[in-house]
TIVEX-596339 format. One record per residue (C-alpha): residue in three letters; x, y, z. Coordinates in steps of 0.1 Angstrom, whole numbers, padded with zeros to 4 digits, always signed. Layout:
// TIVEX-596339
AlaXYZ ...
//
This chain:
// TIVEX-596339
Unk+0818+1174+0788 Unk+0830+1169+0823 Unk+0861+1174+0840 Unk+0865+1149+0866 Unk+0894+1147+0894 Unk+0901+1109+0902 Unk+0924+1102+0932 Unk+0941+1071+0936 Unk+0941+1068+0895 Unk+0969+1043+0892 Unk+0950+1020+0918 Unk+0925+0989+0910 Unk+0891+1008+0916 Unk+0906+1043+0903 Unk+0917+1026+0870 Unk+0884+1015+0861 Unk+0864+1041+0873 Unk+0889+1066+0853 Unk+0886+1041+0820 Unk+0849+1044+0822 Unk+0847+1079+0824 Unk+0872+1085+0794 Unk+0848+1060+0772 Unk+0819+1084+0782 Unk+0839+1113+0766 Unk+0849+1130+0800 Unk+0881+1147+0808 Unk+0899+1127+0835 Unk+0927+1141+0857 Unk+0938+1112+0876 Unk+0963+1116+0905 Unk+0985+1088+0924 Unk+1018+1090+0944 Unk+1024+1054+0926 Unk+1037+1042+0966 Unk+1055+1008+0967 Unk+1031+0991+0990 Unk+1025+0967+0963 Unk+1042+0961+0929 Unk+1046+0997+0912 Unk+1049+0979+0877 Unk+1011+0972+0879 Unk+1001+1005+0886 Unk+1024+1019+0858 Unk+1010+0990+0834 Unk+0971+1006+0845 Unk+0985+1043+0837 Unk+1000+1032+0803 Unk+0964+1015+0796 Unk+0947+1050+0805 Unk+0973+1071+0784 Unk+0960+1057+0751 Unk+0929+1081+0759 Unk+0935+1117+0747 Unk+0913+1132+0771 Unk+0934+1116+0800 Unk+0960+1133+0822 Unk+0981+1118+0851 Unk+0998+1138+0876 Unk+1021+1118+0901 Unk+1009+1138+0933 Unk+1010+1128+0968 Unk+0974+1140+0983 Unk+0993+1148+1018 Unk+1009+1176+0996 Unk+0982+1202+1000 Unk+1007+1229+0979 Unk+1011+1204+0950 Unk+0974+1195+0951 Unk+0961+1231+0950 Unk+0981+1235+0919 Unk+0959+1210+0902 Unk+0929+1223+0915 Unk+0937+1263+0903 Unk+0947+1250+0870 Unk+0924+1223+0858 Unk+0890+1236+0875 Unk+0871+1203+0875 Unk+0837+1199+0886 Unk+0836+1167+0903 Unk+0862+1149+0928 Unk+0860+1112+0930 Unk+0881+1104+0957 Unk+0892+1069+0955 Unk+0930+1072+0968 Unk+0937+1052+1002 Unk+0961+1033+1020 Unk+0946+0999+1027 Unk+0957+0966+1045 Unk+0944+0954+1075 Unk+0978+0940+1082 Unk+0997+0966+1068 Unk+0982+0990+1093 Unk+1003+0974+1123 Unk+1034+0980+1107 Unk+1030+1014+1092 Unk+0999+1032+1111 Unk+1015+1069+1103 Unk+1008+1061+1068 Unk+0972+1057+1072 Unk+0966+1086+1093 Unk+0984+1106+1065 Unk+0968+1096+1036 Unk+0931+1085+1047 Unk+0926+1113+1070 Unk+0949+1143+1063 Unk+0948+1135+1023 Unk+0911+1137+1024 Unk+0910+1168+1047 Unk+0932+1185+1018 Unk+0911+1173+0991 Unk+0876+1185+1008 Unk+0893+1218+1016 Unk+0905+1224+0983 Unk+0871+1214+0968 Unk+0856+1239+0989 Unk+0880+1265+0981 Unk+0880+1263+0944 Unk+0841+1257+0941 Unk+0841+1222+0930 Unk+0802+1211+0928 Unk+0801+1174+0936 Unk+0826+1151+0960 Unk+0824+1112+0960 Unk+0846+1093+0991 Unk+0851+1058+0988 Unk+0846+1044+1020 Unk+0845+1005+1030 Unk+0822+0980+1050 Unk+0851+0981+1075 Unk+0835+1011+1091 Unk+0808+0987+1106 Unk+0833+0964+1124 Unk+0824+0930+1131 Unk+0785+0938+1134 Unk+0765+0909+1145 Unk+0736+0921+1121 Unk+0721+0900+1093 Unk+0726+0927+1069 Unk+0746+0961+1073 Unk+0725+0993+1067 Unk+0737+1029+1064 Unk+0722+1038+1097 Unk+0741+1012+1113 Unk+0768+1027+1141 Unk+0803+1029+1127 Unk+0814+1037+1161 Unk+0834+1002+1166 Unk+0857+0996+1138 Unk+0883+0969+1145 Unk+0909+0981+1120 Unk+0928+1012+1117 Unk+0920+1014+1083 Unk+0885+1013+1092 Unk+0888+1040+1121 Unk+0901+1060+1092 Unk+0876+1056+1067 Unk+0849+1064+1092 Unk+0871+1099+1102 Unk+0870+1104+1065 Unk+0828+1100+1062 Unk+0830+1128+1092 Unk+0851+1151+1075 Unk+0831+1143+1044 Unk+0798+1152+1060 Unk+0813+1182+1077 Unk+0821+1197+1044 Unk+0788+1190+1028 Unk+0769+1205+1057 Unk+0789+1237+1061 Unk+0796+1243+1022 Unk+0772+1227+1006 Unk+0790+1204+0985 Unk+0770+1174+0968 Unk+0782+1146+0985 Unk+0782+1109+0981 Unk+0799+1080+1002 Unk+0801+1048+0991 Unk+0808+1020+1011 Unk+0824+0994+0992 Unk+0823+0956+1000 Unk+0855+0934+0987 Unk+0858+0945+0954 Unk+0874+0923+0930 Unk+0882+0921+0893 Unk+0909+0922+0867 Unk+0938+0946+0873 Unk+0931+0939+0910 Unk+0954+0944+0939 Unk+0978+0916+0947 Unk+0972+0920+0983 Unk+0937+0906+0983 Unk+0924+0874+0987 Unk+0912+0862+0952 Unk+0946+0875+0937 Unk+0968+0860+0965 Unk+0949+0826+0962 Unk+0951+0824+0924 Unk+0990+0830+0925 Unk+0994+0805+0954 Unk+0975+0777+0938 Unk+0992+0784+0903 Unk+1026+0779+0920 Unk+1016+0752+0940 Unk+1021+0768+0972 Unk+0996+0766+1003 Unk+0974+0793+1005 Unk+0965+0810+1041 Unk+0928+0803+1051 Unk+0923+0826+1082 Unk+0897+0819+1107 Unk+0898+0783+1096 Unk+0877+0788+1066 Unk+0848+0808+1086 Unk+0845+0840+1069 Unk+0818+0850+1046 Unk+0818+0878+1022 Unk+0801+0901+0998 Unk+0822+0900+0970 Unk+0815+0927+0946 Unk+0830+0928+0909 Unk+0844+0959+0898 Unk+0822+0968+0867 Unk+0793+0970+0892 Unk+0808+0992+0915 Unk+0819+1016+0888 Unk+0782+1015+0875 Unk+0771+1029+0907 Unk+0799+1056+0907 Unk+0786+1065+0873 Unk+0749+1065+0883 Unk+0757+1089+0912 Unk+0771+1113+0887 Unk+0746+1113+0864 Unk+0720+1122+0889 Unk+0702+1157+0885 Unk+0711+1175+0918 Unk+0692+1208+0923 Unk+0702+1211+0956 Unk+0734+1198+0971 Unk+0729+1162+0989 Unk+0743+1140+1012 Unk+0740+1101+1008 Unk+0758+1071+1024 Unk+0751+1041+0999 Unk+0764+1005+1004 Unk+0776+0989+0973 Unk+0780+0955+0974 Unk+0770+0919+0960 Unk+0738+0904+0970 Unk+0754+0869+0974 Unk+0769+0859+1008 Unk+0799+0839+0999 Unk+0816+0810+1022 Unk+0853+0814+1019 Unk+0855+0778+1012 Unk+0829+0778+0984 Unk+0850+0809+0971 Unk+0881+0787+0967 Unk+0866+0757+0955 Unk+0854+0779+0927 Unk+0889+0794+0917 Unk+0901+0756+0923 Unk+0876+0745+0895 Unk+0887+0772+0872 Unk+0924+0766+0874 Unk+0918+0725+0875 Unk+0942+0726+0903 Unk+0937+0716+0939 Unk+0947+0740+0966 Unk+0969+0730+0996 Unk+0953+0748+1025 Unk+0970+0764+1055 Unk+0944+0767+1080 Unk+0949+0796+1106 Unk+0934+0816+1132 Unk+0914+0847+1128 Unk+0938+0877+1123 Unk+0936+0909+1139 Unk+0914+0934+1125 Unk+0897+0909+1103 Unk+0860+0910+1097 Unk+0843+0875+1100 Unk+0810+0885+1080 Unk+0800+0917+1059 Unk+0765+0914+1038 Unk+0750+0948+1025 Unk+0716+0959+1027 Unk+0716+0975+0991 Unk+0680+0987+0993 Unk+0690+1024+0994 Unk+0711+1019+0961 Unk+0683+1005+0944 Unk+0660+1033+0953 Unk+0681+1062+0945 Unk+0707+1051+0921 Unk+0682+1025+0904 Unk+0714+1000+0912 Unk+0720+0966+0920 Unk+0751+0942+0909 Unk+0748+0922+0879 Unk+0777+0899+0882 Unk+0778+0868+0906 Unk+0810+0855+0918 Unk+0805+0824+0894 Unk+0809+0846+0863 Unk+0833+0870+0879 Unk+0861+0848+0891 Unk+0868+0835+0853 Unk+0869+0869+0841 Unk+0895+0878+0866 Unk+0916+0843+0862 Unk+0917+0849+0826 Unk+0934+0884+0829 Unk+0956+0871+0856 Unk+0966+0845+0831 Unk+0969+0872+0804 Unk+0987+0898+0823 Unk+1013+0874+0840 Unk+1015+0850+0810 Unk+1009+0817+0831 Unk+0994+0786+0817 
//
């Protein structure tokens, strides 16, 4: 049985990752500061679900607090850190940039320093397709430049990747960096586009459609993301490795098509409020996932046509809507 530390355990991806590892009979210590960037009750509900597992432990800790973090590392003696905690939200970064620096850079540094100090063998860092910026390439590869992010969030994730590489190279920590592409699914974040569309359409309110609907995205279902993380940890590593791997859907989805899928599932026509491109918003993100296929034997299984009905069913059940 492995003991795993999951940062951001009350978050969307953190919840699903923790749940899967618990189902596989691992011990999981999850930490989260439960900040109020979005509805705290949703985060608390996720933790309440995880508390049903006897091999789960939750600690309310901010990763920027080195002393509190060290108490966890010294007491729990984990063999793997899965670092999912981050301050997200492109628009929010313009209002509160300091929290992005503190959480995404200083917090990541704290975790890497303690991983080194306490001899943790494996470190997984959740990065983002945002590091690629507005690349004009047909598909994004791990070897592409990440020197030109267009959002503060992307810049902090790129910095986190550099820190992670340094600690691998200098201290022989087995490391995987995953660049996630537009993750969605049940228990998702209320600030994400699908969640916002569903909420507004059900309430009969207009939906904001930025860039006049000319976005293209690789929307990746949460179970596929978690499977990639599981496969990375399951690999037998004789020597410390360092890998950067795209995890994204091989479908490229037009925003207008996404809206039509949600409308059809809800059986409600949306009211669209077309707007210009937002600052920091990426127009197109489509991953090359050959590396994930080769190294992890991973590829996404859930097309949006299957994932959206699952998300909407969860939404209606959780919020008790008709």
